[in-house]
C-alpha positions as CSV (number, residue, x, y, z in Angstrom):
1,M,105.5,42.6,-12.3
2,Q,103.7,40.0,-9.8
3,D,104.9,39.8,-6.7
4,Q,105.0,36.2,-5.6
5,S,105.5,34.8,-2.3
6,P,108.2,32.5,-1.9
7,T,108.2,28.4,-2.3
8,L,107.4,26.5,0.7
9,P,111.3,25.0,0.4
10,M,112.5,28.5,0.5
11,I,110.5,29.4,3.5
12,A,112.0,26.2,5.1
13,Q,115.5,27.6,4.3
14,H,115.1,30.9,5.8
15,I,113.5,29.9,9.1
16,H,115.9,29.5,11.8
17,I,114.9,26.6,13.6
18,T,116.2,26.3,17.2
19,E,115.2,24.1,20.2
20,Q,112.7,26.6,21.1
21,T,111.1,26.8,17.7
22,R,107.5,25.5,17.4
23,F,105.5,24.7,14.7
24,R,101.6,23.3,14.3
25,R,99.8,20.4,12.0
26,I,98.0,22.1,8.9
27,L,94.7,20.8,9.7
28,A,94.2,19.6,6.0
29,K,96.7,16.8,6.8
30,V,95.2,15.8,10.2
31,N,93.5,12.4,8.6
32,T,94.4,8.7,8.6
33,V,95.3,8.9,4.7
34,S,98.2,12.0,4.7
35,I,99.5,10.4,8.1
36,D,100.2,7.1,6.7
37,Q,101.7,8.4,3.4
38,L,104.4,10.0,5.8
39,D,107.5,7.6,5.1
40,Y,108.9,6.8,8.3
41,R,107.4,6.1,12.3
42,R,109.5,8.7,13.6
43,E,108.2,11.2,11.6
44,R,104.8,10.1,12.5
45,Q,105.2,10.6,16.0
46,V,106.8,14.0,15.6
47,Y,104.1,14.9,13.6
48,L,101.4,13.7,16.0
49,L,102.9,15.6,19.0
50,T,103.2,18.6,16.9
51,N,100.3,21.0,18.4
52,G,101.8,24.7,18.1
53,K,102.8,24.6,21.9
54,R,105.4,22.5,22.4
55,T,109.0,23.0,21.1
56,I,111.7,21.1,19.1
57,A,113.2,20.6,22.6
58,Q,110.2,19.4,24.1
59,I,109.3,16.8,21.3
60,A,112.5,15.4,21.7
61,S,112.6,15.2,25.1
62,L,109.0,13.3,24.7
63,L,110.6,10.8,21.7
64,A,113.9,10.5,24.1
65,I,116.0,11.8,20.7
66,Q,118.0,14.7,19.9
67,P,116.4,18.1,18.9
68,V,118.3,18.0,16.0
69,E,116.7,15.1,14.7
70,V,113.8,16.4,15.6
71,A,114.7,19.8,13.8
72,H,115.4,17.7,10.4
73,I,111.8,16.0,10.4
74,M,110.2,19.2,11.3
75,K,112.0,20.7,8.4
76,R,110.8,17.7,5.9
77,L,107.3,18.1,7.4
78,L,107.2,21.8,6.7
79,E,108.7,21.1,3.3
80,Q,105.7,18.8,2.8
81,E,103.3,21.2,3.8
82,Y,102.0,19.0,6.9
83,V,103.0,21.6,9.5
84,E,103.5,25.5,9.5
85,Y,105.7,27.8,11.8
86,V,104.7,29.1,14.9
87,P,106.1,32.6,15.5
88,Y,107.6,33.4,18.6
89,N,105.3,35.9,19.9
90,T,102.5,33.7,18.9
91,E,100.8,31.8,22.1
């Protein structure tokens, strides 16, 4: 039996997203065409502010929105493979 890694939507379900959770952009998606494919202006803003160092709370503060809204957007971006999770111990 082959050991298969979980699909991205499953990974997104297992990550506990808090105000201190961080993500980084996947470099293959850092281009105008990919960014233009994001559905909403707010998604593009969150995506462009994601750098692996900013937390959900920091991005929310910069955009003057609630952290829960950023968390929902980040989950969608993770499922669409625009971002990846940064573990807490990674600087």
